[in-house]
PDB file of the backbone (N, CA, C, O) and the ligand in Angstrom, with CONECT records:
HET     ZN  A 101       1
ATOM      1  N   UNK A   1     -21.958 -21.255  -2.280  1.00  0.00           N
ATOM      2  CA  UNK A   1     -22.678 -21.612  -1.208  1.00  0.00           C
ATOM      3  C   UNK A   1     -23.873 -20.354  -1.007  1.00  0.00           C
ATOM      4  O   UNK A   1     -23.530 -19.188  -0.811  1.00  0.00           O
ATOM      5  N   UNK A   2     -25.143 -20.732  -1.077  1.00  0.00           N
ATOM      6  CA  UNK A   2     -26.022 -19.572  -0.967  1.00  0.00           C
ATOM      7  C   UNK A   2     -26.050 -18.870   0.389  1.00  0.00           C
ATOM      8  O   UNK A   2     -25.835 -19.468   1.443  1.00  0.00           O
ATOM      9  N   UNK A   3     -26.348 -17.475   0.297  1.00  0.00           N
ATOM     10  CA  UNK A   3     -26.287 -16.690   1.257  1.00  0.00           C
ATOM     11  C   UNK A   3     -27.617 -16.305   1.697  1.00  0.00           C
ATOM     12  O   UNK A   3     -28.493 -15.903   0.931  1.00  0.00           O
ATOM     13  N   UNK A   4     -27.761 -16.457   3.120  1.00  0.00           N
ATOM     14  CA  UNK A   4     -29.156 -16.479   3.629  1.00  0.00           C
ATOM     15  C   UNK A   4     -29.160 -15.061   4.509  1.00  0.00           C
ATOM     16  O   UNK A   4     -28.088 -14.654   4.958  1.00  0.00           O
ATOM     17  N   UNK A   5     -30.280 -14.389   4.723  1.00  0.00           N
ATOM     18  CA  UNK A   5     -30.366 -13.398   5.644  1.00  0.00           C
ATOM     19  C   UNK A   5     -31.046 -13.718   7.019  1.00  0.00           C
ATOM     20  O   UNK A   5     -32.063 -14.383   7.217  1.00  0.00           O
ATOM     21  N   UNK A   6     -30.373 -13.190   7.766  1.00  0.00           N
ATOM     22  CA  UNK A   6     -31.032 -13.486   9.262  1.00  0.00           C
ATOM     23  C   UNK A   6     -31.275 -12.160  10.090  1.00  0.00           C
ATOM     24  O   UNK A   6     -30.811 -11.044   9.859  1.00  0.00           O
ATOM     25  N   UNK A   7     -31.926 -12.466  10.880  1.00  0.00           N
ATOM     26  CA  UNK A   7     -32.442 -11.002  11.689  1.00  0.00           C
ATOM     27  C   UNK A   7     -32.185 -11.310  13.275  1.00  0.00           C
ATOM     28  O   UNK A   7     -32.779 -12.283  13.742  1.00  0.00           O
ATOM     29  N   UNK A   8     -31.381 -10.580  14.087  1.00  0.00           N
ATOM     30  CA  UNK A   8     -31.353 -10.570  15.469  1.00  0.00           C
ATOM     31  C   UNK A   8     -32.155  -9.204  15.799  1.00  0.00           C
ATOM     32  O   UNK A   8     -32.175  -8.104  15.246  1.00  0.00           O
ATOM     33  N   UNK A   9     -32.865  -9.783  17.034  1.00  0.00           N
ATOM     34  CA  UNK A   9     -33.774  -8.612  17.583  1.00  0.00           C
ATOM     35  C   UNK A   9     -33.074  -7.447  17.972  1.00  0.00           C
ATOM     36  O   UNK A   9     -33.636  -6.352  17.940  1.00  0.00           O
ATOM     37  N   UNK A  10     -31.884  -7.580  18.340  1.00  0.00           N
ATOM     38  CA  UNK A  10     -31.163  -6.571  18.897  1.00  0.00           C
ATOM     39  C   UNK A  10     -30.105  -5.843  18.131  1.00  0.00           C
ATOM     40  O   UNK A  10     -29.878  -4.654  18.357  1.00  0.00           O
ATOM     41  N   UNK A  11     -29.328  -6.660  17.057  1.00  0.00           N
ATOM     42  CA  UNK A  11     -28.536  -6.234  16.306  1.00  0.00           C
ATOM     43  C   UNK A  11     -28.924  -5.948  14.771  1.00  0.00           C
ATOM     44  O   UNK A  11     -28.288  -5.307  13.935  1.00  0.00           O
ATOM     45  N   UNK A  12     -30.161  -6.617  14.650  1.00  0.00           N
ATOM     46  CA  UNK A  12     -30.620  -6.288  13.016  1.00  0.00           C
ATOM     47  C   UNK A  12     -30.187  -7.539  12.159  1.00  0.00           C
ATOM     48  O   UNK A  12     -29.622  -8.549  12.578  1.00  0.00           O
ATOM     49  N   UNK A  13     -30.578  -7.249  10.858  1.00  0.00           N
ATOM     50  CA  UNK A  13     -30.192  -8.251  10.067  1.00  0.00           C
ATOM     51  C   UNK A  13     -28.727  -8.527   9.746  1.00  0.00           C
ATOM     52  O   UNK A  13     -27.893  -7.636   9.910  1.00  0.00           O
ATOM     53  N   UNK A  14     -28.352  -9.865   9.246  1.00  0.00           N
ATOM     54  CA  UNK A  14     -26.914 -10.145   8.795  1.00  0.00           C
ATOM     55  C   UNK A  14     -26.833 -11.307   7.981  1.00  0.00           C
ATOM     56  O   UNK A  14     -27.693 -12.161   8.195  1.00  0.00           O
ATOM     57  N   UNK A  15     -25.995 -11.530   7.098  1.00  0.00           N
ATOM     58  CA  UNK A  15     -26.032 -12.508   6.075  1.00  0.00           C
ATOM     59  C   UNK A  15     -24.953 -13.641   6.550  1.00  0.00           C
ATOM     60  O   UNK A  15     -23.824 -13.601   7.039  1.00  0.00           O
ATOM     61  N   UNK A  16     -25.818 -14.618   6.180  1.00  0.00           N
ATOM     62  CA  UNK A  16     -24.794 -15.886   6.572  1.00  0.00           C
ATOM     63  C   UNK A  16     -24.868 -17.012   5.429  1.00  0.00           C
ATOM     64  O   UNK A  16     -25.975 -17.322   4.989  1.00  0.00           O
ATOM     65  N   UNK A  17     -23.873 -17.537   5.014  1.00  0.00           N
ATOM     66  CA  UNK A  17     -23.569 -18.461   4.054  1.00  0.00           C
ATOM     67  C   UNK A  17     -23.491 -19.849   4.612  1.00  0.00           C
ATOM     68  O   UNK A  17     -22.782 -20.216   5.549  1.00  0.00           O
ATOM     69  N   UNK A  18     -24.281 -20.532   3.935  1.00  0.00           N
ATOM     70  CA  UNK A  18     -24.757 -21.975   4.668  1.00  0.00           C
ATOM     71  C   UNK A  18     -25.157 -22.886   3.609  1.00  0.00           C
ATOM     72  O   UNK A  18     -25.586 -22.494   2.524  1.00  0.00           O
ATOM     73  N   UNK A  19     -25.000 -24.218   3.962  1.00  0.00           N
ATOM     74  CA  UNK A  19     -25.549 -25.247   2.928  1.00  0.00           C
ATOM     75  C   UNK A  19     -27.021 -25.165   2.934  1.00  0.00           C
ATOM     76  O   UNK A  19     -27.675 -25.246   3.974  1.00  0.00           O
ATOM     77  N   UNK A  20     -27.596 -24.984   1.629  1.00  0.00           N
ATOM     78  CA  UNK A  20     -29.099 -25.002   1.463  1.00  0.00           C
ATOM     79  C   UNK A  20     -29.872 -26.112   2.509  1.00  0.00           C
ATOM     80  O   UNK A  20     -30.999 -25.751   2.848  1.00  0.00           O
ATOM     81  N   UNK A  21     -29.473 -27.220   2.978  1.00  0.00           N
ATOM     82  CA  UNK A  21     -29.920 -28.054   3.723  1.00  0.00           C
ATOM     83  C   UNK A  21     -30.227 -27.515   4.938  1.00  0.00           C
ATOM     84  O   UNK A  21     -31.270 -27.808   5.523  1.00  0.00           O
ATOM     85  N   UNK A  22     -29.282 -26.628   5.447  1.00  0.00           N
ATOM     86  CA  UNK A  22     -29.432 -25.768   6.651  1.00  0.00           C
ATOM     87  C   UNK A  22     -30.040 -24.380   6.792  1.00  0.00           C
ATOM     88  O   UNK A  22     -29.899 -23.619   7.750  1.00  0.00           O
ATOM     89  N   UNK A  23     -30.817 -24.155   5.553  1.00  0.00           N
ATOM     90  CA  UNK A  23     -31.211 -22.674   5.095  1.00  0.00           C
ATOM     91  C   UNK A  23     -32.094 -22.333   6.380  1.00  0.00           C
ATOM     92  O   UNK A  23     -31.867 -21.342   7.073  1.00  0.00           O
ATOM     93  N   UNK A  24     -33.099 -23.220   6.632  1.00  0.00           N
ATOM     94  CA  UNK A  24     -34.167 -22.699   7.772  1.00  0.00           C
ATOM     95  C   UNK A  24     -33.819 -22.999   9.173  1.00  0.00           C
ATOM     96  O   UNK A  24     -34.495 -22.534  10.091  1.00  0.00           O
ATOM     97  N   UNK A  25     -32.894 -23.684   9.360  1.00  0.00           N
ATOM     98  CA  UNK A  25     -32.369 -23.821  10.924  1.00  0.00           C
ATOM     99  C   UNK A  25     -32.122 -22.618  11.499  1.00  0.00           C
ATOM    100  O   UNK A  25     -31.655 -21.721  10.796  1.00  0.00           O
ATOM    101  N   UNK A  26     -32.355 -22.429  12.680  1.00  0.00           N
ATOM    102  CA  UNK A  26     -31.762 -21.110  13.476  1.00  0.00           C
ATOM    103  C   UNK A  26     -30.431 -20.992  13.737  1.00  0.00           C
ATOM    104  O   UNK A  26     -29.673 -21.959  13.805  1.00  0.00           O
ATOM    105  N   UNK A  27     -30.128 -19.925  13.877  1.00  0.00           N
ATOM    106  CA  UNK A  27     -28.615 -19.618  14.135  1.00  0.00           C
ATOM    107  C   UNK A  27     -28.466 -18.594  15.400  1.00  0.00           C
ATOM    108  O   UNK A  27     -29.376 -18.118  16.079  1.00  0.00           O
ATOM    109  N   UNK A  28     -27.283 -18.425  15.502  1.00  0.00           N
ATOM    110  CA  UNK A  28     -27.047 -17.149  16.743  1.00  0.00           C
ATOM    111  C   UNK A  28     -26.429 -15.930  15.983  1.00  0.00           C
ATOM    112  O   UNK A  28     -25.655 -16.076  15.037  1.00  0.00           O
ATOM    113  N   UNK A  29     -26.776 -14.876  16.403  1.00  0.00           N
ATOM    114  CA  UNK A  29     -26.261 -13.511  15.922  1.00  0.00           C
ATOM    115  C   UNK A  29     -24.729 -13.553  16.262  1.00  0.00           C
ATOM    116  O   UNK A  29     -24.307 -13.815  17.388  1.00  0.00           O
ATOM    117  N   UNK A  30     -24.007 -13.293  15.271  1.00  0.00           N
ATOM    118  CA  UNK A  30     -22.421 -13.317  15.391  1.00  0.00           C
ATOM    119  C   UNK A  30     -22.045 -12.182  16.214  1.00  0.00           C
ATOM    120  O   UNK A  30     -20.853 -12.129  16.516  1.00  0.00           O
ATOM    121  N   UNK A  31     -22.789 -11.288  16.629  1.00  0.00           N
ATOM    122  CA  UNK A  31     -22.658 -10.084  17.378  1.00  0.00           C
ATOM    123  C   UNK A  31     -22.796 -10.322  18.714  1.00  0.00           C
ATOM    124  O   UNK A  31     -21.808 -10.328  19.448  1.00  0.00           O
ATOM    125  N   UNK A  32     -24.154 -10.563  19.213  1.00  0.00           N
ATOM    126  CA  UNK A  32     -24.476 -10.723  20.501  1.00  0.00           C
ATOM    127  C   UNK A  32     -25.054 -12.178  21.004  1.00  0.00           C
ATOM    128  O   UNK A  32     -25.600 -12.331  22.096  1.00  0.00           O
ATOM    129  N   UNK A  33     -24.827 -13.331  19.939  1.00  0.00           N
ATOM    130  CA  UNK A  33     -25.266 -14.554  20.191  1.00  0.00           C
ATOM    131  C   UNK A  33     -26.428 -14.769  20.636  1.00  0.00           C
ATOM    132  O   UNK A  33     -26.585 -15.838  21.226  1.00  0.00           O
ATOM    133  N   UNK A  34     -27.392 -14.012  20.527  1.00  0.00           N
ATOM    134  CA  UNK A  34     -28.697 -14.373  20.736  1.00  0.00           C
ATOM    135  C   UNK A  34     -29.438 -15.231  19.405  1.00  0.00           C
ATOM    136  O   UNK A  34     -29.050 -15.346  18.242  1.00  0.00           O
ATOM    137  N   UNK A  35     -30.386 -15.650  19.937  1.00  0.00           N
ATOM    138  CA  UNK A  35     -31.113 -16.801  18.765  1.00  0.00           C
ATOM    139  C   UNK A  35     -31.558 -15.685  17.560  1.00  0.00           C
ATOM    140  O   UNK A  35     -32.294 -14.774  17.937  1.00  0.00           O
ATOM    141  N   UNK A  36     -31.181 -15.706  16.238  1.00  0.00           N
ATOM    142  CA  UNK A  36     -31.397 -15.010  15.162  1.00  0.00           C
ATOM    143  C   UNK A  36     -32.475 -15.982  14.244  1.00  0.00           C
ATOM    144  O   UNK A  36     -32.289 -17.195  14.147  1.00  0.00           O
ATOM    145  N   UNK A  37     -33.390 -15.428  13.720  1.00  0.00           N
ATOM    146  CA  UNK A  37     -34.493 -16.046  12.827  1.00  0.00           C
ATOM    147  C   UNK A  37     -34.175 -15.768  11.328  1.00  0.00           C
ATOM    148  O   UNK A  37     -33.810 -14.628  11.040  1.00  0.00           O
ATOM    149  N   UNK A  38     -34.284 -16.728  10.323  1.00  0.00           N
ATOM    150  CA  UNK A  38     -34.116 -16.449   9.122  1.00  0.00           C
ATOM    151  C   UNK A  38     -35.087 -15.399   8.435  1.00  0.00           C
ATOM    152  O   UNK A  38     -36.274 -15.715   8.521  1.00  0.00           O
ATOM    153  N   UNK A  39     -34.843 -14.331   7.836  1.00  0.00           N
ATOM    154  CA  UNK A  39     -35.507 -13.646   6.813  1.00  0.00           C
ATOM    155  C   UNK A  39     -35.624 -14.247   5.658  1.00  0.00           C
ATOM    156  O   UNK A  39     -34.582 -14.460   5.038  1.00  0.00           O
ATOM    157  N   UNK A  40     -36.792 -14.631   5.132  1.00  0.00           N
ATOM    158  CA  UNK A  40     -37.026 -15.136   3.712  1.00  0.00           C
ATOM    159  C   UNK A  40     -37.055 -14.286   2.754  1.00  0.00           C
ATOM    160  O   UNK A  40     -38.013 -13.535   2.567  1.00  0.00           O
ATOM    161  N   UNK A  41     -35.842 -14.314   1.926  1.00  0.00           N
ATOM    162  CA  UNK A  41     -35.405 -13.762   0.861  1.00  0.00           C
ATOM    163  C   UNK A  41     -35.022 -14.786  -0.066  1.00  0.00           C
ATOM    164  O   UNK A  41     -34.611 -15.908   0.233  1.00  0.00           O
ATOM    165  N   UNK A  42     -35.213 -14.243  -1.390  1.00  0.00           N
ATOM    166  CA  UNK A  42     -34.309 -15.296  -2.379  1.00  0.00           C
ATOM    167  C   UNK A  42     -33.041 -15.367  -2.211  1.00  0.00           C
ATOM    168  O   UNK A  42     -32.320 -14.376  -2.101  1.00  0.00           O
ATOM    169  N   UNK A  43     -32.607 -16.677  -2.172  1.00  0.00           N
ATOM    170  CA  UNK A  43     -31.161 -16.973  -1.911  1.00  0.00           C
ATOM    171  C   UNK A  43     -30.365 -16.438  -3.072  1.00  0.00           C
ATOM    172  O   UNK A  43     -30.592 -16.647  -4.264  1.00  0.00           O
ATOM    173  N   UNK A  44     -29.226 -15.591  -2.453  1.00  0.00           N
ATOM    174  CA  UNK A  44     -28.236 -15.346  -3.333  1.00  0.00           C
ATOM    175  C   UNK A  44     -27.141 -15.923  -3.528  1.00  0.00           C
ATOM    176  O   UNK A  44     -26.615 -16.516  -2.586  1.00  0.00           O
ATOM    177  N   UNK A  45     -26.668 -15.897  -4.512  1.00  0.00           N
ATOM    178  CA  UNK A  45     -25.179 -17.120  -4.676  1.00  0.00           C
ATOM    179  C   UNK A  45     -23.962 -16.351  -4.523  1.00  0.00           C
ATOM    180  O   UNK A  45     -23.823 -15.241  -5.036  1.00  0.00           O
ATOM    181  N   UNK A  46     -23.051 -16.947  -3.801  1.00  0.00           N
ATOM    182  CA  UNK A  46     -21.822 -16.175  -3.695  1.00  0.00           C
ATOM    183  C   UNK A  46     -21.089 -15.875  -4.952  1.00  0.00           C
ATOM    184  O   UNK A  46     -21.561 -16.551  -5.867  1.00  0.00           O
ATOM    185  N   UNK A  47     -20.194 -15.177  -5.306  1.00  0.00           N
ATOM    186  CA  UNK A  47     -19.533 -14.975  -6.445  1.00  0.00           C
ATOM    187  C   UNK A  47     -18.216 -15.787  -6.298  1.00  0.00           C
ATOM    188  O   UNK A  47     -17.457 -15.503  -5.372  1.00  0.00           O
ATOM    189  N   UNK A  48     -17.880 -16.881  -7.255  1.00  0.00           N
ATOM    190  CA  UNK A  48     -16.694 -17.418  -7.039  1.00  0.00           C
ATOM    191  C   UNK A  48     -16.151 -17.295  -8.327  1.00  0.00           C
ATOM    192  O   UNK A  48     -16.879 -17.263  -9.319  1.00  0.00           O
ATOM    193  N   UNK A  49     -14.762 -17.215  -8.399  1.00  0.00           N
ATOM    194  CA  UNK A  49     -13.932 -16.893  -9.385  1.00  0.00           C
ATOM    195  C   UNK A  49     -13.844 -18.071 -10.463  1.00  0.00           C
ATOM    196  O   UNK A  49     -13.485 -17.797 -11.608  1.00  0.00           O
ATOM    197  N   UNK A  50     -14.134 -19.230 -10.143  1.00  0.00           N
ATOM    198  CA  UNK A  50     -13.864 -20.296 -11.179  1.00  0.00           C
ATOM    199  C   UNK A  50     -14.723 -20.255 -12.302  1.00  0.00           C
ATOM    200  O   UNK A  50     -15.937 -20.242 -12.098  1.00  0.00           O
ATOM    201  N   UNK A  51     -14.203 -20.228 -13.662  1.00  0.00           N
ATOM    202  CA  UNK A  51     -15.038 -20.237 -14.868  1.00  0.00           C
ATOM    203  C   UNK A  51     -16.099 -21.103 -14.891  1.00  0.00           C
ATOM    204  O   UNK A  51     -17.183 -20.758 -15.360  1.00  0.00           O
ATOM    205  N   UNK A  52     -15.884 -22.292 -14.391  1.00  0.00           N
ATOM    206  CA  UNK A  52     -16.678 -23.441 -14.632  1.00  0.00           C
ATOM    207  C   UNK A  52     -18.037 -23.171 -13.653  1.00  0.00           C
ATOM    208  O   UNK A  52     -19.182 -23.533 -13.923  1.00  0.00           O
ATOM    209  N   UNK A  53     -17.638 -22.508 -12.559  1.00  0.00           N
ATOM    210  CA  UNK A  53     -18.971 -22.299 -11.593  1.00  0.00           C
ATOM    211  C   UNK A  53     -19.634 -21.139 -12.071  1.00  0.00           C
ATOM    212  O   UNK A  53     -20.864 -21.117 -12.022  1.00  0.00           O
ATOM    213  N   UNK A  54     -19.056 -20.254 -12.487  1.00  0.00           N
ATOM    214  CA  UNK A  54     -19.749 -19.199 -13.298  1.00  0.00           C
ATOM    215  C   UNK A  54     -20.753 -19.557 -13.932  1.00  0.00           C
ATOM    216  O   UNK A  54     -21.909 -19.215 -13.687  1.00  0.00           O
ATOM    217  N   UNK A  55     -20.289 -20.469 -15.031  1.00  0.00           N
ATOM    218  CA  UNK A  55     -21.204 -20.854 -16.099  1.00  0.00           C
ATOM    219  C   UNK A  55     -22.494 -21.595 -15.560  1.00  0.00           C
ATOM    220  O   UNK A  55     -23.626 -21.518 -16.037  1.00  0.00           O
ATOM    221  N   UNK A  56     -22.062 -22.361 -14.414  1.00  0.00           N
ATOM    222  CA  UNK A  56     -23.336 -22.963 -13.924  1.00  0.00           C
ATOM    223  C   UNK A  56     -24.273 -21.930 -13.295  1.00  0.00           C
ATOM    224  O   UNK A  56     -25.485 -22.056 -13.471  1.00  0.00           O
ATOM    225  N   UNK A  57     -23.792 -20.928 -12.580  1.00  0.00           N
ATOM    226  CA  UNK A  57     -24.606 -20.034 -11.914  1.00  0.00           C
ATOM    227  C   UNK A  57     -25.334 -19.061 -12.924  1.00  0.00           C
ATOM    228  O   UNK A  57     -26.303 -18.410 -12.532  1.00  0.00           O
ATOM    229  N   UNK A  58     -24.909 -18.967 -14.123  1.00  0.00           N
ATOM    230  CA  UNK A  58     -25.634 -17.932 -14.933  1.00  0.00           C
ATOM    231  C   UNK A  58     -26.884 -17.698 -14.822  1.00  0.00           C
ATOM    232  O   UNK A  58     -27.417 -16.629 -14.527  1.00  0.00           O
ATOM    233  N   UNK A  59     -27.508 -18.990 -15.126  1.00  0.00           N
ATOM    234  CA  UNK A  59     -28.918 -19.082 -15.387  1.00  0.00           C
ATOM    235  C   UNK A  59     -29.571 -18.845 -14.170  1.00  0.00           C
ATOM    236  O   UNK A  59     -30.547 -18.097 -14.190  1.00  0.00           O
ATOM    237  N   UNK A  60     -29.160 -19.415 -12.971  1.00  0.00           N
ATOM    238  CA  UNK A  60     -29.935 -19.184 -11.741  1.00  0.00           C
ATOM    239  C   UNK A  60     -29.942 -17.606 -11.397  1.00  0.00           C
ATOM    240  O   UNK A  60     -30.896 -16.904 -11.062  1.00  0.00           O
ATOM    241  N   UNK A  61     -28.526 -17.248 -11.591  1.00  0.00           N
ATOM    242  CA  UNK A  61     -28.314 -15.629 -10.928  1.00  0.00           C
ATOM    243  C   UNK A  61     -29.261 -14.800 -11.793  1.00  0.00           C
ATOM    244  O   UNK A  61     -29.717 -13.765 -11.307  1.00  0.00           O
ATOM    245  N   UNK A  62     -29.612 -15.181 -13.093  1.00  0.00           N
ATOM    246  CA  UNK A  62     -30.494 -14.299 -13.761  1.00  0.00           C
ATOM    247  C   UNK A  62     -32.188 -14.268 -13.401  1.00  0.00           C
ATOM    248  O   UNK A  62     -33.030 -13.484 -13.838  1.00  0.00           O
ATOM    249  N   UNK A  63     -32.329 -15.190 -12.629  1.00  0.00           N
ATOM    250  CA  UNK A  63     -33.538 -15.219 -12.007  1.00  0.00           C
ATOM    251  C   UNK A  63     -33.798 -14.483 -10.734  1.00  0.00           C
ATOM    252  O   UNK A  63     -34.882 -14.289 -10.183  1.00  0.00           O
ATOM    253  N   UNK A  64     -32.480 -14.071 -10.331  1.00  0.00           N
ATOM    254  CA  UNK A  64     -32.828 -13.234  -9.046  1.00  0.00           C
ATOM    255  C   UNK A  64     -32.220 -11.932  -9.103  1.00  0.00           C
ATOM    256  O   UNK A  64     -32.573 -11.153  -8.218  1.00  0.00           O
ATOM    257  N   UNK A  65     -31.335 -11.500  -9.999  1.00  0.00           N
ATOM    258  CA  UNK A  65     -30.679 -10.395 -10.231  1.00  0.00           C
ATOM    259  C   UNK A  65     -31.089  -9.681 -11.309  1.00  0.00           C
ATOM    260  O   UNK A  65     -30.567  -9.880 -12.405  1.00  0.00           O
ATOM    261  N   UNK A  66     -32.053  -8.781 -11.140  1.00  0.00           N
ATOM    262  CA  UNK A  66     -32.769  -7.816 -12.003  1.00  0.00           C
ATOM    263  C   UNK A  66     -31.662  -7.113 -13.057  1.00  0.00           C
ATOM    264  O   UNK A  66     -31.882  -7.122 -14.268  1.00  0.00           O
ATOM    265  N   UNK A  67     -30.527  -6.542 -12.522  1.00  0.00           N
ATOM    266  CA  UNK A  67     -29.553  -6.202 -13.413  1.00  0.00           C
ATOM    267  C   UNK A  67     -29.091  -6.666 -14.547  1.00  0.00           C
ATOM    268  O   UNK A  67     -28.792  -5.956 -15.507  1.00  0.00           O
ATOM    269  N   UNK A  68     -28.990  -8.111 -14.494  1.00  0.00           N
ATOM    270  CA  UNK A  68     -28.622  -9.058 -15.645  1.00  0.00           C
ATOM    271  C   UNK A  68     -29.887  -9.361 -16.829  1.00  0.00           C
ATOM    272  O   UNK A  68     -29.795  -9.944 -17.909  1.00  0.00           O
ATOM    273  N   UNK A  69     -31.005  -8.769 -16.214  1.00  0.00           N
ATOM    274  CA  UNK A  69     -32.220  -9.168 -16.958  1.00  0.00           C
ATOM    275  C   UNK A  69     -32.552  -8.135 -17.875  1.00  0.00           C
ATOM    276  O   UNK A  69     -33.103  -7.180 -17.328  1.00  0.00           O
ATOM    277  N   UNK A  70     -32.409  -8.046 -18.928  1.00  0.00           N
ATOM    278  CA  UNK A  70     -32.588  -7.013 -20.083  1.00  0.00           C
ATOM    279  C   UNK A  70     -34.060  -7.365 -20.781  1.00  0.00           C
ATOM    280  O   UNK A  70     -34.733  -6.445 -21.246  1.00  0.00           O
ATOM    281  N   UNK A  71     -34.426  -8.451 -20.821  1.00  0.00           N
ATOM    282  CA  UNK A  71     -35.697  -8.649 -21.394  1.00  0.00           C
ATOM    283  C   UNK A  71     -36.145 -10.087 -21.189  1.00  0.00           C
ATOM    284  O   UNK A  71     -35.458 -10.833 -20.491  1.00  0.00           O
ATOM    285  N   UNK A  72     -37.193 -10.484 -21.726  1.00  0.00           N
ATOM    286  CA  UNK A  72     -37.663 -11.932 -21.292  1.00  0.00           C
ATOM    287  C   UNK A  72     -37.681 -12.335 -20.027  1.00  0.00           C
ATOM    288  O   UNK A  72     -37.213 -13.444 -19.767  1.00  0.00           O
ATOM    289  N   UNK A  73     -38.213 -11.532 -19.014  1.00  0.00           N
ATOM    290  CA  UNK A  73     -38.199 -11.817 -17.485  1.00  0.00           C
ATOM    291  C   UNK A  73     -38.722 -13.353 -17.164  1.00  0.00           C
ATOM    292  O   UNK A  73     -39.793 -13.787 -17.587  1.00  0.00           O
ATOM    293  N   UNK A  74     -37.903 -14.019 -16.443  1.00  0.00           N
ATOM    294  CA  UNK A  74     -38.497 -15.609 -16.075  1.00  0.00           C
ATOM    295  C   UNK A  74     -38.178 -16.428 -17.172  1.00  0.00           C
ATOM    296  O   UNK A  74     -38.784 -17.495 -17.270  1.00  0.00           O
ATOM    297  N   UNK A  75     -37.370 -16.136 -17.983  1.00  0.00           N
ATOM    298  CA  UNK A  75     -37.004 -17.255 -18.936  1.00  0.00           C
ATOM    299  C   UNK A  75     -35.338 -17.104 -18.914  1.00  0.00           C
ATOM    300  O   UNK A  75     -34.816 -16.130 -18.373  1.00  0.00           O
ATOM    301  N   UNK A  76     -34.557 -18.153 -19.550  1.00  0.00           N
ATOM    302  CA  UNK A  76     -33.384 -18.190 -19.720  1.00  0.00           C
ATOM    303  C   UNK A  76     -33.118 -17.431 -20.805  1.00  0.00           C
ATOM    304  O   UNK A  76     -33.682 -17.425 -21.899  1.00  0.00           O
ATOM    305  N   UNK A  77     -31.917 -16.583 -20.278  1.00  0.00           N
ATOM    306  CA  UNK A  77     -31.477 -15.786 -21.189  1.00  0.00           C
ATOM    307  C   UNK A  77     -30.362 -16.076 -21.965  1.00  0.00           C
ATOM    308  O   UNK A  77     -29.696 -17.045 -21.599  1.00  0.00           O
ATOM    309  N   UNK A  78     -29.963 -15.397 -23.057  1.00  0.00           N
ATOM    310  CA  UNK A  78     -28.771 -15.681 -23.924  1.00  0.00           C
ATOM    311  C   UNK A  78     -27.725 -15.412 -23.096  1.00  0.00           C
ATOM    312  O   UNK A  78     -27.827 -14.499 -22.277  1.00  0.00           O
ATOM    313  N   UNK A  79     -26.666 -16.113 -23.190  1.00  0.00           N
ATOM    314  CA  UNK A  79     -25.255 -15.860 -22.386  1.00  0.00           C
ATOM    315  C   UNK A  79     -24.824 -14.315 -22.765  1.00  0.00           C
ATOM    316  O   UNK A  79     -25.060 -13.676 -23.790  1.00  0.00           O
ATOM    317  N   UNK A  80     -24.158 -13.968 -21.652  1.00  0.00           N
ATOM    318  CA  UNK A  80     -23.616 -12.522 -21.851  1.00  0.00           C
ATOM    319  C   UNK A  80     -22.757 -12.328 -22.870  1.00  0.00           C
ATOM    320  O   UNK A  80     -22.217 -13.257 -23.471  1.00  0.00           O
ATOM    321  N   UNK A  81     -22.600 -11.240 -23.095  1.00  0.00           N
ATOM    322  CA  UNK A  81     -21.544 -10.641 -24.156  1.00  0.00           C
ATOM    323  C   UNK A  81     -20.205 -11.400 -24.023  1.00  0.00           C
ATOM    324  O   UNK A  81     -19.730 -12.048 -24.955  1.00  0.00           O
ATOM    325  N   UNK A  82     -19.684 -11.294 -22.934  1.00  0.00           N
ATOM    326  CA  UNK A  82     -18.225 -11.865 -22.595  1.00  0.00           C
ATOM    327  C   UNK A  82     -17.988 -13.302 -23.080  1.00  0.00           C
ATOM    328  O   UNK A  82     -16.931 -13.636 -23.616  1.00  0.00           O
ATOM    329  N   UNK A  83     -19.188 -14.279 -22.833  1.00  0.00           N
ATOM    330  CA  UNK A  83     -18.857 -15.666 -22.887  1.00  0.00           C
ATOM    331  C   UNK A  83     -19.574 -15.878 -24.213  1.00  0.00           C
ATOM    332  O   UNK A  83     -19.729 -17.048 -24.563  1.00  0.00           O
ATOM    333  N   UNK A  84     -20.055 -14.862 -25.033  1.00  0.00           N
ATOM    334  CA  UNK A  84     -20.508 -15.471 -26.320  1.00  0.00           C
ATOM    335  C   UNK A  84     -20.196 -14.309 -27.465  1.00  0.00           C
ATOM    336  O   UNK A  84     -21.088 -13.607 -27.942  1.00  0.00           O
ATOM    337  N   UNK A  85     -18.823 -14.213 -27.827  1.00  0.00           N
ATOM    338  CA  UNK A  85     -18.559 -13.351 -28.554  1.00  0.00           C
ATOM    339  C   UNK A  85     -19.339 -13.042 -30.114  1.00  0.00           C
ATOM    340  O   UNK A  85     -19.595 -14.065 -30.750  1.00  0.00           O
ATOM    341  N   UNK A  86     -19.629 -12.056 -30.596  1.00  0.00           N
ATOM    342  CA  UNK A  86     -20.486 -11.861 -31.785  1.00  0.00           C
ATOM    343  C   UNK A  86     -20.213 -12.803 -32.771  1.00  0.00           C
ATOM    344  O   UNK A  86     -21.143 -13.306 -33.402  1.00  0.00           O
ATOM    345  N   UNK A  87     -18.966 -13.128 -33.001  1.00  0.00           N
ATOM    346  CA  UNK A  87     -18.651 -14.001 -34.144  1.00  0.00           C
ATOM    347  C   UNK A  87     -18.646 -15.573 -33.917  1.00  0.00           C
ATOM    348  O   UNK A  87     -18.045 -16.346 -34.664  1.00  0.00           O
ATOM    349  N   UNK A  88     -19.372 -15.957 -32.822  1.00  0.00           N
ATOM    350  CA  UNK A  88     -19.592 -17.092 -32.538  1.00  0.00           C
ATOM    351  C   UNK A  88     -21.188 -17.361 -32.768  1.00  0.00           C
ATOM    352  O   UNK A  88     -22.092 -16.699 -32.257  1.00  0.00           O
ATOM    353  N   UNK A  89     -21.331 -18.431 -33.611  1.00  0.00           N
ATOM    354  CA  UNK A  89     -22.866 -18.534 -33.742  1.00  0.00           C
ATOM    355  C   UNK A  89     -23.049 -19.876 -32.987  1.00  0.00           C
ATOM    356  O   UNK A  89     -22.227 -20.789 -32.902  1.00  0.00           O
ATOM    357  N   UNK A  90     -24.428 -19.805 -32.400  1.00  0.00           N
ATOM    358  CA  UNK A  90     -24.916 -20.700 -31.671  1.00  0.00           C
ATOM    359  C   UNK A  90     -25.754 -21.985 -32.564  1.00  0.00           C
ATOM    360  O   UNK A  90     -26.274 -22.921 -31.956  1.00  0.00           O
TER     361      UNK A  90
HETATM  362 ZN    ZN A 101     -27.358  -9.608  17.788  1.00  0.00          ZN2+
END
């Protein structure tokens, strides 16, 4: 589930995981329960442990997380070393 950033006027920003369909709707601050508004940042995807899910997220994650981008920014990257051993030909 994507994680979005919201900002409370009293408490500052906090993160909330919610369905994409509800990304822009308002929410309440978990601390003071005042209305909080969404801060528009690129959605981050939560890390899930299942390998199938990781494979699906690899491409999307590379678009948002510079640490996995070594070259060719903005284009699909080759799979990371752990998922593509050197002895496997594509
Ligand atoms: Zn608050």
